C-alpha positions in Angstrom: 141.6 52.3 89.6 145.3 52.0 90.3 146.2 53.1 86.8 144.0 56.2 87.1 145.6 57.2 90.4 149.1 56.6 88.9 148.2 58.7 85.8 146.8 61.4 88.0 150.0 61.6 90.1 152.2 61.5 87.0 150.2 64.4 85.4 150.4 66.4 88.6 154.2 66.0 88.8 154.6 67.0 85.2 152.5 70.1 85.4 153.7 71.3 88.9 156.6 73.4 87.5 154.3 75.2 85.2 151.9 76.1 88.0 154.5 77.5 90.3 157.1 79.2 88.0 155.8 82.7 87.4 156.5 86.2 88.7 153.8 87.7 90.8 151.9 90.6 89.3 152.9 93.8 91.2 149.3 95.1 91.0 148.1 92.1 93.0 150.5 92.5 95.9 149.0 92.2 99.4 151.7 94.4 101.1 153.0 97.8 100.2 156.7 98.3 99.5 158.8 101.0 101.1 158.6 103.0 97.8 154.8 102.7 97.9 154.7 104.0 101.4 157.1 106.9 100.7 155.1 107.9 97.6 151.9 107.9 99.6 153.6 110.0 102.3 154.8 112.5 99.8 151.3 112.8 98.3 150.0 113.4 101.8 152.5 116.2 102.3 151.4 117.7 98.9 147.8 117.8 99.9 148.8 119.5 103.2 150.8 122.1 101.2 154.0 121.0 102.9 156.5 121.3 100.0 159.6 120.9 102.1 158.5 117.6 103.6 157.2 116.4 100.2 160.6 117.3 98.6 162.6 115.6 101.4 160.4 112.5 101.1 160.7 112.3 97.3 164.5 112.8 97.5 164.8 110.0 100.1 162.7 107.7 97.9 164.9 108.3 94.9 168.1 108.0 96.9 167.3 104.8 98.9 164.9 103.0 96.5 166.0 103.9 92.9 164.4 100.7 91.6 161.0 101.5 93.0 158.2 101.8 90.5 157.7 105.3 91.9 161.3 106.5 91.5 160.8 107.9 87.9 157.7 109.8 89.0 159.5 111.0 92.1 162.3 112.4 90.0 159.8 114.1 87.7 158.0 115.6 90.7 161.3 116.8 92.2 162.1 118.6 89.0 158.8 120.4 89.1 159.2 121.4 92.8 162.5 123.1 92.1 165.5 123.4 94.5 165.1 123.1 98.2 165.0 126.3 100.2 167.2 126.2 103.3 165.4 127.4 106.4 168.6 128.9 107.9 169.2 131.2 104.8 165.6 132.5 104.7 165.3 133.4 108.4 166.0 137.0 109.5 168.1 135.8 112.4 170.5 133.9 110.2 171.4 137.0 108.2 171.9 139.1 111.3 174.1 136.4 113.0 176.5 136.2 110.1 179.5 138.7 110.1 
């Protein structure tokens, strides 16, 4: 009985590093990352047809979280959205106020 217990403990100690030493699967995470949340927010802006907010969110994602799994997709989406339109330049009051 004592030998069986000692063998069981020895086997557990030998196998313990193999049980714990692995990287977690990102698809099995329980919490979202900041990049995940920003991507979801940009998708929400897209469905609301709010291109400026979507563009700003994607640009923030790429700038602050370049290693995010969504950063390459955000760069691609930004290239499709085109350059940002400045609200000051497009308003009629802005052109009248400038000399």
